[in-house]
N, CA and C atoms as an extended XYZ file, in Angstrom:
552
Properties=species:S:1:pos:R:3:atomname:S:1:resname:S:1:resid:I:1 pbc="F F F"
N       -15.177      -48.164       72.298 N   MET     1
C       -15.009      -48.880       73.598 CA  MET     1
C       -13.634      -48.366       74.175 C   MET     1
N       -13.920      -47.767       75.358 N   ASP     2
C       -12.856      -47.029       76.105 CA  ASP     2
C       -12.073      -48.133       76.941 C   ASP     2
N       -10.638      -47.913       77.010 N   LEU     3
C        -9.966      -48.830       77.777 CA  LEU     3
C       -10.045      -48.495       79.227 C   LEU     3
N       -10.059      -49.571       80.086 N   PRO     4
C        -9.934      -49.150       81.578 CA  PRO     4
C        -8.959      -48.159       81.926 C   PRO     4
N        -9.139      -47.420       82.942 N   GLU     5
C        -8.405      -46.379       83.382 CA  GLU     5
C        -6.868      -46.955       83.540 C   GLU     5
N        -6.749      -47.985       84.273 N   THR     6
C        -5.351      -48.592       84.586 CA  THR     6
C        -4.664      -48.923       83.488 C   THR     6
N        -5.330      -49.639       82.560 N   ILE     7
C        -4.596      -49.979       81.285 CA  ILE     7
C        -4.297      -48.842       80.429 C   ILE     7
N        -5.087      -47.888       80.316 N   ARG     8
C        -4.721      -46.628       79.430 CA  ARG     8
C        -3.591      -45.837       80.132 C   ARG     8
N        -3.517      -45.744       81.536 N   LYS     9
C        -2.555      -45.121       82.138 CA  LYS     9
C        -1.157      -45.887       81.970 C   LYS     9
N        -1.225      -47.169       82.040 N   ARG    10
C        -0.008      -47.930       81.766 CA  ARG    10
C         0.499      -47.832       80.367 C   ARG    10
N        -0.435      -47.850       79.309 N   LEU    11
C         0.003      -47.636       77.994 CA  LEU    11
C         0.663      -46.264       77.810 C   LEU    11
N         0.063      -45.237       78.294 N   GLU    12
C         0.541      -43.875       78.314 CA  GLU    12
C         1.964      -43.773       78.822 C   GLU    12
N         2.087      -44.279       80.023 N   ASP    13
C         3.484      -44.515       80.713 CA  ASP    13
C         4.559      -45.090       79.764 C   ASP    13
N         4.122      -46.327       79.247 N   PHE    14
C         4.975      -47.087       78.413 CA  PHE    14
C         5.459      -46.351       77.097 C   PHE    14
N         4.467      -45.694       76.526 N   SER    15
C         4.786      -44.871       75.189 CA  SER    15
C         5.482      -43.808       75.574 C   SER    15
N         5.353      -43.156       76.606 N   ARG    16
C         6.180      -42.080       76.994 CA  ARG    16
C         7.589      -42.378       77.266 C   ARG    16
N         7.714      -43.522       77.857 N   ASN    17
C         9.139      -43.966       78.112 CA  ASN    17
C         9.782      -44.478       76.984 C   ASN    17
N         9.115      -45.077       76.027 N   VAL    18
C         9.808      -45.820       74.932 CA  VAL    18
C         9.975      -44.707       73.785 C   VAL    18
N         8.945      -43.946       73.621 N   LEU    19
C         9.003      -42.925       72.280 CA  LEU    19
C         9.725      -41.773       72.595 C   LEU    19
N         9.808      -41.296       73.854 N   PHE    20
C        10.403      -40.098       74.009 CA  PHE    20
C        11.745      -40.167       74.826 C   PHE    20
N        12.705      -39.317       74.513 N   ASP    21
C        13.922      -39.248       75.308 CA  ASP    21
C        13.839      -38.602       76.552 C   ASP    21
N        13.923      -39.283       77.674 N   GLN    22
C        13.442      -38.724       79.009 CA  GLN    22
C        14.386      -37.476       79.443 C   GLN    22
N        15.823      -37.650       78.854 N   SER    23
C        16.733      -36.635       79.154 CA  SER    23
C        16.455      -35.295       78.578 C   SER    23
N        15.669      -35.257       77.648 N   ARG    24
C        15.204      -33.952       76.940 CA  ARG    24
C        13.837      -33.433       77.315 C   ARG    24
N        13.141      -34.359       77.840 N   THR    25
C        11.716      -33.911       78.236 CA  THR    25
C        11.676      -33.290       79.608 C   THR    25
N        10.730      -32.314       79.614 N   GLN    26
C        10.373      -31.744       81.012 CA  GLN    26
C         9.445      -32.562       81.786 C   GLN    26
N         9.487      -32.656       83.071 N   PRO    27
C         8.278      -33.310       83.760 CA  PRO    27
C         7.151      -32.715       83.468 C   PRO    27
N         6.113      -33.555       83.073 N   LEU    28
C         4.856      -33.030       82.591 CA  LEU    28
C         3.835      -32.805       83.707 C   LEU    28
N         3.047      -31.816       83.660 N   SER    29
C         2.159      -31.522       84.821 CA  SER    29
C         0.915      -32.471       84.621 C   SER    29
N         0.226      -32.442       85.526 N   LYS    30
C        -0.912      -33.327       85.498 CA  LYS    30
C        -1.998      -33.160       84.479 C   LYS    30
N        -2.127      -31.837       84.092 N   GLU    31
C        -3.184      -31.598       83.054 CA  GLU    31
C        -2.660      -31.844       81.629 C   GLU    31
N        -1.224      -32.000       81.546 N   HIS    32
C        -0.640      -32.441       80.160 CA  HIS    32
C        -0.175      -33.795       80.133 C   HIS    32
N        -0.877      -34.845       80.729 N   ASP    33
C        -0.239      -36.137       81.002 CA  ASP    33
C        -0.630      -37.122       79.889 C   ASP    33
N        -1.209      -36.548       78.866 N   THR    34
C        -1.563      -37.352       77.507 CA  THR    34
C        -0.871      -36.815       76.451 C   THR    34
N        -0.567      -37.544       75.374 N   PHE    35
C         0.143      -37.263       74.159 CA  PHE    35
C        -0.794      -36.213       73.392 C   PHE    35
N        -2.013      -36.605       73.232 N   LEU    36
C        -2.856      -35.743       72.540 CA  LEU    36
C        -4.198      -35.477       73.489 C   LEU    36
N        -4.860      -34.366       73.542 N   PRO    37
C        -5.932      -34.241       74.258 CA  PRO    37
C        -7.014      -35.103       73.793 C   PRO    37
N        -7.851      -35.449       74.696 N   HIS    38
C        -8.909      -36.403       74.438 CA  HIS    38
C        -9.987      -35.793       73.426 C   HIS    38
N       -10.194      -34.559       73.188 N   ASP    39
C       -11.030      -33.962       72.384 CA  ASP    39
C       -10.405      -33.747       70.794 C   ASP    39
N        -8.978      -33.930       70.841 N   LYS    40
C        -8.386      -33.788       69.520 CA  LYS    40
C        -8.380      -35.045       68.756 C   LYS    40
N        -8.949      -35.058       67.571 N   ARG    41
C        -9.004      -36.237       66.729 CA  ARG    41
C        -7.981      -36.071       65.591 C   ARG    41
N        -7.212      -36.954       65.436 N   VAL    42
C        -6.220      -37.126       64.331 CA  VAL    42
C        -6.961      -37.447       63.063 C   VAL    42
N        -6.770      -36.465       62.126 N   LEU    43
C        -7.629      -36.556       60.791 CA  LEU    43
C        -6.795      -36.885       59.545 C   LEU    43
N        -5.490      -36.960       59.764 N   SER    44
C        -4.531      -37.399       58.718 CA  SER    44
C        -4.875      -38.789       58.417 C   SER    44
N        -4.726      -39.026       57.020 N   SER    45
C        -5.092      -40.313       56.335 CA  SER    45
C        -3.720      -41.017       56.095 C   SER    45
N        -3.641      -42.213       56.785 N   LEU    46
C        -2.455      -43.066       56.636 CA  LEU    46
C        -2.302      -43.579       55.282 C   LEU    46
N        -3.392      -43.917       54.748 N   GLN    47
C        -3.241      -44.413       53.227 CA  GLN    47
C        -2.724      -43.415       52.361 C   GLN    47
N        -3.232      -42.230       52.432 N   LEU    48
C        -2.684      -41.197       51.581 CA  LEU    48
C        -1.183      -40.852       51.902 C   LEU    48
N        -0.890      -40.771       53.314 N   GLN    49
C         0.480      -40.607       53.621 CA  GLN    49
C         1.414      -41.738       53.046 C   GLN    49
N         1.076      -43.041       53.199 N   MET    50
C         1.917      -44.010       52.685 CA  MET    50
C         2.023      -43.957       51.120 C   MET    50
N         0.903      -43.601       50.566 N   SER    51
C         1.072      -43.357       48.920 CA  SER    51
C         1.921      -42.271       48.742 C   SER    51
N         1.730      -41.223       49.316 N   LEU    52
C         2.643      -40.127       49.070 CA  LEU    52
C         4.050      -40.345       49.277 C   LEU    52
N         4.392      -41.122       50.389 N   PHE    53
C         5.700      -41.378       50.752 CA  PHE    53
C         6.383      -42.368       49.700 C   PHE    53
N         5.577      -43.329       49.220 N   PHE    54
C         6.193      -44.235       48.073 CA  PHE    54
C         6.295      -43.449       46.767 C   PHE    54
N         5.302      -42.532       46.496 N   ASN    55
C         5.399      -41.842       45.283 CA  ASN    55
C         6.559      -40.957       45.216 C   ASN    55
N         6.900      -40.342       46.450 N   MET    56
C         8.051      -39.624       46.456 CA  MET    56
C         9.292      -40.240       46.235 C   MET    56
N         9.448      -41.575       46.539 N   TRP    57
C        10.598      -42.229       46.136 CA  TRP    57
C        10.603      -42.886       44.932 C   TRP    57
N         9.366      -43.021       44.400 N   PHE    58
C         9.186      -43.716       42.778 CA  PHE    58
C         9.420      -42.549       41.962 C   PHE    58
N         9.108      -41.341       42.105 N   PHE    59
C         9.012      -40.305       41.111 CA  PHE    59
C        10.396      -40.082       40.573 C   PHE    59
N        11.522      -40.089       41.224 N   PRO    60
C        12.857      -39.874       40.560 CA  PRO    60
C        13.187      -41.033       39.435 C   PRO    60
N        12.796      -42.300       39.915 N   LEU    61
C        12.849      -43.387       38.978 CA  LEU    61
C        12.085      -43.129       37.794 C   LEU    61
N        10.820      -42.654       37.924 N   TRP    62
C         9.878      -42.407       36.827 CA  TRP    62
C        10.633      -41.397       35.891 C   TRP    62
N        11.209      -40.292       36.336 N   TRP    63
C        11.747      -39.210       35.856 CA  TRP    63
C        12.909      -39.615       35.057 C   TRP    63
N        13.886      -40.378       35.570 N   ILE    64
C        14.968      -40.958       34.895 CA  ILE    64
C        14.603      -41.825       33.738 C   ILE    64
N        13.690      -42.732       33.914 N   SER    65
C        13.370      -43.647       32.868 CA  SER    65
C        12.652      -42.838       31.841 C   SER    65
N        11.767      -41.866       32.071 N   GLU    66
C        11.194      -41.085       31.180 CA  GLU    66
C        12.156      -40.268       30.162 C   GLU    66
N        13.188      -39.638       30.866 N   THR    67
C        14.131      -38.695       30.110 CA  THR    67
C        14.895      -39.689       29.162 C   THR    67
N        15.338      -40.808       29.826 N   VAL    68
C        16.225      -41.749       28.946 CA  VAL    68
C        15.351      -42.286       27.789 C   VAL    68
N        14.247      -42.662       27.971 N   MET    69
C        13.283      -43.129       26.897 CA  MET    69
C        12.983      -42.071       26.023 C   MET    69
N        12.779      -40.805       26.400 N   LEU    70
C        12.583      -39.636       25.513 CA  LEU    70
C        13.796      -39.476       24.717 C   LEU    70
N        14.907      -39.382       25.322 N   HIS    71
C        16.218      -39.354       24.536 CA  HIS    71
C        16.477      -40.438       23.441 C   HIS    71
N        16.054      -41.577       23.710 N   LEU    72
C        16.139      -42.607       22.824 CA  LEU    72
C        15.225      -42.604       21.594 C   LEU    72
N        14.113      -42.200       21.856 N   LYS    73
C        13.084      -42.284       20.670 CA  LYS    73
C        12.938      -40.785       20.182 C   LYS    73
N        13.664      -39.898       20.574 N   TYR    74
C        13.446      -38.516       20.199 CA  TYR    74
C        13.649      -38.293       18.554 C   TYR    74
N        14.702      -39.036       18.026 N   PRO    75
C        14.795      -38.778       16.463 CA  PRO    75
C        13.884      -39.444       15.695 C   PRO    75
N        13.101      -40.467       16.216 N   ALA    76
C        12.030      -41.140       15.448 CA  ALA    76
C        10.456      -40.327       15.607 C   ALA    76
N        10.457      -39.414       16.469 N   LEU    77
C         9.236      -38.696       16.696 CA  LEU    77
C         9.061      -37.621       15.744 C   LEU    77
N         7.731      -37.361       15.358 N   PRO    78
C         7.432      -36.148       14.551 CA  PRO    78
C         7.730      -34.764       15.360 C   PRO    78
N         7.955      -33.764       14.756 N   GLU    79
C         8.199      -32.484       15.297 CA  GLU    79
C         7.268      -32.052       16.552 C   GLU    79
N         6.135      -32.224       16.228 N   TYR    80
C         5.046      -31.638       17.140 CA  TYR    80
C         4.911      -32.614       18.418 C   TYR    80
N         5.262      -33.829       18.130 N   TYR    81
C         5.365      -34.871       19.435 CA  TYR    81
C         6.614      -34.546       20.163 C   TYR    81
N         7.766      -34.086       19.439 N   LYS    82
C         8.872      -33.784       20.331 CA  LYS    82
C         8.646      -32.593       21.268 C   LYS    82
N         7.906      -31.552       20.690 N   PHE    83
C         7.575      -30.383       21.573 CA  PHE    83
C         6.624      -30.820       22.606 C   PHE    83
N         5.523      -31.560       22.220 N   ILE    84
C         4.683      -31.891       23.236 CA  ILE    84
C         5.133      -32.774       24.317 C   ILE    84
N         5.970      -33.826       24.048 N   LEU    85
C         6.561      -34.709       24.994 CA  LEU    85
C         7.570      -33.818       25.898 C   LEU    85
N         8.269      -33.079       25.400 N   VAL    86
C         9.349      -32.272       26.286 CA  VAL    86
C         8.461      -31.386       27.243 C   VAL    86
N         7.434      -30.786       26.746 N   THR    87
C         6.645      -29.928       27.529 CA  THR    87
C         5.927      -30.633       28.592 C   THR    87
N         5.215      -31.836       28.164 N   VAL    88
C         4.714      -32.513       29.170 CA  VAL    88
C         5.504      -33.030       30.371 C   VAL    88
N         6.867      -33.416       29.949 N   LEU    89
C         7.728      -33.907       30.864 CA  LEU    89
C         8.047      -32.761       31.873 C   LEU    89
N         8.386      -31.366       31.503 N   ILE    90
C         8.635      -30.385       32.337 CA  ILE    90
C         7.470      -30.034       33.129 C   ILE    90
N         6.269      -30.002       32.622 N   LEU    91
C         4.918      -29.741       33.321 CA  LEU    91
C         4.713      -30.668       34.409 C   LEU    91
N         4.830      -32.023       34.045 N   MET    92
C         4.590      -33.115       35.028 CA  MET    92
C         5.669      -33.133       36.148 C   MET    92
N         6.926      -32.689       35.812 N   THR    93
C         7.993      -32.532       36.942 CA  THR    93
C         7.554      -31.524       38.040 C   THR    93
N         7.199      -30.310       37.385 N   LEU    94
C         6.873      -29.107       38.139 CA  LEU    94
C         5.473      -29.538       38.989 C   LEU    94
N         4.663      -30.003       38.299 N   ILE    95
C         3.304      -30.274       39.026 CA  ILE    95
C         3.488      -31.300       40.110 C   ILE    95
N         4.295      -32.384       39.832 N   GLU    96
C         4.444      -33.464       40.829 CA  GLU    96
C         5.040      -32.960       41.938 C   GLU    96
N         6.116      -32.061       41.955 N   ALA    97
C         6.851      -31.556       43.044 CA  ALA    97
C         5.797      -30.734       43.964 C   ALA    97
N         5.134      -29.772       43.172 N   ILE    98
C         4.118      -28.948       44.090 CA  ILE    98
C         3.024      -29.930       44.655 C   ILE    98
N         2.568      -30.944       43.952 N   ARG    99
C         1.621      -31.693       44.241 CA  ARG    99
C         2.007      -32.578       45.449 C   ARG    99
N         3.198      -33.114       45.524 N   LEU   100
C         3.502      -34.010       46.617 CA  LEU   100
C         3.825      -33.070       47.846 C   LEU   100
N         4.314      -31.834       47.653 N   TYR   101
C         4.455      -30.941       48.744 CA  TYR   101
C         3.065      -30.554       49.433 C   TYR   101
N         2.106      -30.324       48.599 N   LEU   102
C         0.785      -29.891       48.931 CA  LEU   102
C         0.059      -31.064       49.703 C   LEU   102
N         0.378      -32.197       49.150 N   GLY   103
C        -0.163      -33.495       49.745 CA  GLY   103
C         0.352      -33.771       51.166 C   GLY   103
N         1.748      -33.591       51.331 N   TYR   104
C         2.325      -33.753       52.687 CA  TYR   104
C         1.764      -32.725       53.722 C   TYR   104
N         1.861      -31.374       53.262 N   ALA   105
C         1.453      -30.341       54.049 CA  ALA   105
C         0.006      -30.540       54.476 C   ALA   105
N        -0.885      -30.670       53.476 N   GLY   106
C        -2.272      -30.812       53.656 CA  GLY   106
C        -2.774      -32.069       54.635 C   GLY   106
N        -1.925      -33.065       54.436 N   ASN   107
C        -2.347      -34.328       55.241 CA  ASN   107
C        -1.759      -34.235       56.727 C   ASN   107
N        -0.550      -34.000       56.712 N   LEU   108
C         0.123      -34.019       58.016 CA  LEU   108
C        -0.117      -32.958       58.926 C   LEU   108
N        -0.312      -31.703       58.335 N   GLN   109
C        -0.804      -30.510       59.106 CA  GLN   109
C        -2.248      -30.253       59.283 C   GLN   109
N        -3.016      -31.239       58.507 N   GLU   110
C        -4.604      -31.115       58.484 CA  GLU   110
C        -4.974      -29.844       57.992 C   GLU   110
N        -4.394      -29.260       57.011 N   LYS   111
C        -4.957      -28.185       56.313 CA  LYS   111
C        -5.732      -28.390       55.043 C   LYS   111
N        -6.983      -27.973       55.178 N   VAL   112
C        -7.941      -28.220       54.175 CA  VAL   112
C        -7.466      -27.333       52.667 C   VAL   112
N        -7.002      -26.157       52.724 N   PRO   113
C        -6.690      -25.529       51.439 CA  PRO   113
C        -5.465      -26.295       50.708 C   PRO   113
N        -4.485      -26.757       51.453 N   GLU   114
C        -3.521      -27.525       50.900 CA  GLU   114
C        -3.858      -28.956       50.205 C   GLU   114
N        -4.585      -29.443       50.938 N   LEU   115
C        -5.155      -30.822       50.670 CA  LEU   115
C        -6.055      -30.769       49.441 C   LEU   115
N        -6.813      -29.600       49.414 N   ALA   116
C        -7.725      -29.250       48.323 CA  ALA   116
C        -6.937      -29.036       47.060 C   ALA   116
N        -5.789      -28.411       47.218 N   GLY   117
C        -4.987      -28.013       46.101 CA  GLY   117
C        -4.331      -29.271       45.532 C   GLY   117
N        -3.781      -30.068       46.376 N   PHE   118
C        -3.342      -31.416       46.038 CA  PHE   118
C        -4.340      -32.213       45.211 C   PHE   118
N        -5.366      -32.350       45.768 N   TRP   119
C        -6.427      -33.024       44.955 CA  TRP   119
C        -6.893      -32.518       43.628 C   TRP   119
N        -6.985      -31.335       43.582 N   LEU   120
C        -7.235      -30.680       42.241 CA  LEU   120
C        -6.035      -30.806       41.307 C   LEU   120
N        -4.928      -30.645       41.830 N   LEU   121
C        -3.833      -31.015       40.730 CA  LEU   121
C        -3.676      -32.347       40.505 C   LEU   121
N        -4.080      -33.340       41.249 N   SER   122
C        -4.015      -34.776       40.781 CA  SER   122
C        -5.028      -34.938       39.811 C   SER   122
N        -6.368      -34.520       40.167 N   ILE   123
C        -7.485      -34.696       39.250 CA  ILE   123
C        -7.324      -33.938       37.907 C   ILE   123
N        -7.059      -32.753       37.792 N   LEU   124
C        -7.121      -31.997       36.535 CA  LEU   124
C        -5.973      -31.879       35.829 C   LEU   124
N        -4.832      -32.066       36.439 N   LEU   125
C        -3.517      -32.003       35.712 CA  LEU   125
C        -2.801      -33.239       35.504 C   LEU   125
N        -2.418      -33.865       36.763 N   GLN   126
C        -1.527      -35.110       36.600 CA  GLN   126
C        -2.117      -36.184       36.017 C   GLN   126
N        -3.399      -36.601       36.414 N   PHE   127
C        -3.999      -37.742       35.872 CA  PHE   127
C        -4.262      -37.770       34.451 C   PHE   127
N        -4.757      -36.633       33.662 N   PRO   128
C        -4.907      -36.560       32.314 CA  PRO   128
C        -3.460      -36.689       31.570 C   PRO   128
N        -2.619      -35.888       32.167 N   LEU   129
C        -1.158      -36.148       31.461 CA  LEU   129
C        -0.633      -37.564       31.505 C   LEU   129
N        -0.891      -38.181       32.607 N   ILE   130
C        -0.191      -39.508       32.698 CA  ILE   130
C        -1.093      -40.462       31.747 C   ILE   130
N        -2.392      -40.131       31.629 N   LEU   131
C        -3.164      -40.987       30.678 CA  LEU   131
C        -2.773      -40.709       29.348 C   LEU   131
N        -2.473      -39.545       28.946 N   PHE   132
C        -2.041      -39.134       27.487 CA  PHE   132
C        -0.746      -39.804       27.286 C   PHE   132
N         0.102      -39.911       28.214 N   GLN   133
C         1.387      -40.660       28.075 CA  GLN   133
C         1.201      -42.222       27.925 C   GLN   133
N         0.238      -42.664       28.733 N   LEU   134
C         0.010      -44.048       28.689 CA  LEU   134
C        -0.748      -44.653       27.502 C   LEU   134
N        -1.820      -43.894       27.056 N   PHE   135
C        -2.664      -44.382       26.029 CA  PHE   135
C        -2.462      -43.779       24.585 C   PHE   135
N        -1.492      -42.920       24.271 N   ASN   136
C        -1.303      -42.184       23.001 CA  ASN   136
C        -0.161      -43.035       22.464 C   ASN   136
N        -0.696      -43.921       21.315 N   GLU   137
C         0.403      -44.886       20.768 CA  GLU   137
C         1.235      -44.059       19.794 C   GLU   137
N         0.912      -42.924       19.334 N   ALA   138
C         1.625      -42.228       18.423 CA  ALA   138
C         3.080      -41.680       19.050 C   ALA   138
N         3.144      -41.696       20.210 N   ILE   139
C         4.303      -41.281       20.809 CA  ILE   139
C         5.187      -42.301       21.061 C   ILE   139
N         5.070      -43.541       20.508 N   LEU   140
C         6.011      -44.730       20.507 CA  LEU   140
C         6.361      -44.987       21.784 C   LEU   140
N         5.388      -45.538       22.459 N   ILE   141
C         5.554      -46.114       23.870 CA  ILE   141
C         6.350      -47.257       23.955 C   ILE   141
N         7.408      -47.100       24.866 N   GLN   142
C         8.273      -48.375       25.075 CA  GLN   142
C         7.808      -49.075       26.272 C   GLN   142
N         8.222      -50.366       26.344 N   PRO   143
C         7.716      -51.123       27.516 CA  PRO   143
C         7.998      -50.620       28.862 C   PRO   143
N         9.264      -50.046       28.939 N   LEU   144
C         9.765      -49.419       30.344 CA  LEU   144
C         8.854      -48.261       30.651 C   LEU   144
N         8.517      -47.512       29.573 N   GLU   145
C         7.555      -46.266       29.733 CA  GLU   145
C         6.097      -46.747       30.152 C   GLU   145
N         5.744      -47.802       29.665 N   ARG   146
C         4.360      -48.272       29.841 CA  ARG   146
C         4.295      -48.704       31.376 C   ARG   146
N         5.367      -49.415       31.877 N   GLY   147
C         5.470      -49.864       33.117 CA  GLY   147
C         5.369      -48.813       34.196 C   GLY   147
N         6.208      -47.887       33.911 N   VAL   148
C         6.412      -46.823       34.971 CA  VAL   148
C         5.121      -45.863       34.857 C   VAL   148
N         4.577      -45.687       33.861 N   HIS   149
C         3.327      -44.963       33.665 CA  HIS   149
C         2.226      -45.569       34.272 C   HIS   149
N         2.062      -46.784       34.204 N   ILE   150
C         1.090      -47.566       34.938 CA  ILE   150
C         1.164      -47.259       36.545 C   ILE   150
N         2.387      -47.490       36.952 N   VAL   151
C         2.694      -47.470       38.379 CA  VAL   151
C         2.313      -45.936       38.864 C   VAL   151
N         2.741      -45.035       38.051 N   LEU   152
C         2.476      -43.590       38.466 CA  LEU   152
C         0.910      -43.238       38.317 C   LEU   152
N         0.290      -43.812       37.446 N   ALA   153
C        -1.169      -43.674       37.242 CA  ALA   153
C        -1.799      -44.327       38.399 C   ALA   153
N        -1.434      -45.464       38.909 N   ILE   154
C        -2.018      -46.168       40.029 CA  ILE   154
C        -1.724      -45.386       41.258 C   ILE   154
N        -0.566      -44.787       41.521 N   PHE   155
C        -0.305      -43.759       42.646 CA  PHE   155
C        -1.261      -42.654       42.462 C   PHE   155
N        -1.403      -42.081       41.471 N   ILE   156
C        -2.142      -40.837       41.328 CA  ILE   156
C        -3.673      -41.119       41.623 C   ILE   156
N        -4.121      -42.131       40.885 N   LEU   157
C        -5.603      -42.657       41.330 CA  LEU   157
C        -5.755      -42.793       42.783 C   LEU   157
N        -4.727      -43.671       43.263 N   THR   158
C        -4.980      -44.033       44.757 CA  THR   158
C        -4.868      -42.724       45.570 C   THR   158
N        -3.973      -41.917       45.300 N   GLN   159
C        -3.892      -40.622       46.112 CA  GLN   159
C        -5.103      -39.797       45.941 C   GLN   159
N        -5.591      -39.768       44.660 N   ALA   160
C        -6.919      -38.896       44.432 CA  ALA   160
C        -8.108      -39.553       45.178 C   ALA   160
N        -8.347      -40.685       45.343 N   LEU   161
C        -9.256      -41.447       46.073 CA  LEU   161
C        -9.277      -41.199       47.594 C   LEU   161
N        -7.950      -41.453       48.053 N   SER   162
C        -7.743      -41.428       49.483 CA  SER   162
C        -7.601      -39.852       49.977 C   SER   162
N        -7.339      -39.075       49.008 N   GLY   163
C        -7.164      -37.671       49.236 CA  GLY   163
C        -8.650      -37.037       49.268 C   GLY   163
N        -9.486      -37.405       48.548 N   PHE   164
C       -10.897      -37.055       48.641 CA  PHE   164
C       -11.451      -37.443       49.959 C   PHE   164
N       -11.272      -38.650       50.493 N   VAL   165
C       -11.819      -39.164       51.712 CA  VAL   165
C       -11.241      -38.380       52.767 C   VAL   165
N        -9.975      -37.979       52.795 N   ALA   166
C        -9.268      -37.360       53.826 CA  ALA   166
C        -9.839      -35.791       53.903 C   ALA   166
N        -9.988      -35.302       52.529 N   LEU   167
C       -10.570      -33.888       52.527 CA  LEU   167
C       -11.932      -33.782       52.998 C   LEU   167
N       -12.651      -34.879       52.743 N   ARG   168
C       -14.000      -34.810       53.171 CA  ARG   168
C       -14.120      -34.974       54.712 C   ARG   168
N       -13.434      -35.721       55.227 N   ASP   169
C       -13.396      -35.849       56.780 CA  ASP   169
C       -12.878      -34.585       57.417 C   ASP   169
N       -11.747      -33.861       56.773 N   MET   170
C       -11.315      -32.622       57.354 CA  MET   170
C       -12.375      -31.625       57.306 C   MET   170
N       -13.076      -31.521       56.190 N   VAL   171
C       -14.047      -30.460       55.988 CA  VAL   171
C       -15.228      -30.764       57.000 C   VAL   171
N       -15.622      -31.962       57.070 N   ARG   172
C       -16.630      -32.283       58.111 CA  ARG   172
C       -16.207      -31.819       59.544 C   ARG   172
N       -15.078      -32.244       59.810 N   HIS   173
C       -14.599      -31.933       61.092 CA  HIS   173
C       -14.390      -30.463       61.497 C   HIS   173
N       -14.006      -29.679       60.372 N   THR   174
C       -13.813      -28.252       60.452 CA  THR   174
C       -15.200      -27.626       60.613 C   THR   174
N       -16.264      -28.262       59.929 N   GLU   175
C       -17.593      -27.732       59.857 CA  GLU   175
C       -18.265      -27.885       61.171 C   GLU   175
N       -17.940      -29.116       61.911 N   SER   176
C       -18.557      -29.349       63.113 CA  SER   176
C       -17.749      -28.587       64.245 C   SER   176
N       -16.616      -28.263       64.001 N   GLN   177
C       -15.998      -27.377       65.116 CA  GLN   177
C       -16.467      -25.946       64.950 C   GLN   177
N       -16.621      -25.431       63.744 N   PHE   178
C       -17.331      -24.119       63.471 CA  PHE   178
C       -18.750      -23.997       64.307 C   PHE   178
N       -19.435      -24.949       64.119 N   HIS   179
C       -20.785      -25.095       64.585 CA  HIS   179
C       -20.852      -25.072       66.280 C   HIS   179
N       -19.779      -25.815       66.751 N   LEU   180
C       -19.611      -25.851       68.089 CA  LEU   180
C       -19.214      -24.463       68.667 C   LEU   180
N       -18.225      -23.897       68.076 N   ARG   181
C       -17.718      -22.589       68.400 CA  ARG   181
C       -18.826      -21.497       68.234 C   ARG   181
N       -19.724      -21.656       67.333 N   GLN   182
C       -20.772      -20.601       67.108 CA  GLN   182
C       -21.526      -20.596       68.371 C   GLN   182
N       -21.862      -21.477       69.195 N   PHE   183
C       -22.699      -21.548       70.265 CA  PHE   183
C       -22.037      -21.325       71.533 C   PHE   183
N       -20.732      -21.050       71.467 N   ASP   184
C       -19.933      -20.843       72.715 CA  ASP   184
C       -20.200      -19.347       73.233 C   ASP   184
């Protein structure tokens, strides 16, 4: 349902005056009087972006609690679990930094390869690693660890699902644009 022309024009003028600094903007010509062209559809996923934002702020808390808990239980662990847990912590830190970057870049810039990389890292690496840390009782899981692992697992699962939906929408839109350009 399209808005009437007069209401749409007033909303555009209002948003231009409120959202943009008038002293730094140049007068717009008539062909560029809208913020986005009418044929340009925004494909970024708000759910994915919000989840990435909150995950970005939660991850340092997860990392600090995980390193403190690992330091406290390190003497009680068998030798092979010491090696495994340190390796998992290092891997998860590196993967999470790369994963969050790819998620931001893929979602905000609407880039399919970055979003696909984000989704694959989430499903194939981060989710199994967090499930290992959440359900393996032999690593002497502490209550704080269980809590932060559950929150991170929920973040990863939410991002995997919303990332899949965003990726599917971007691929379909790119495919339709390709078919439209094919006949030009």
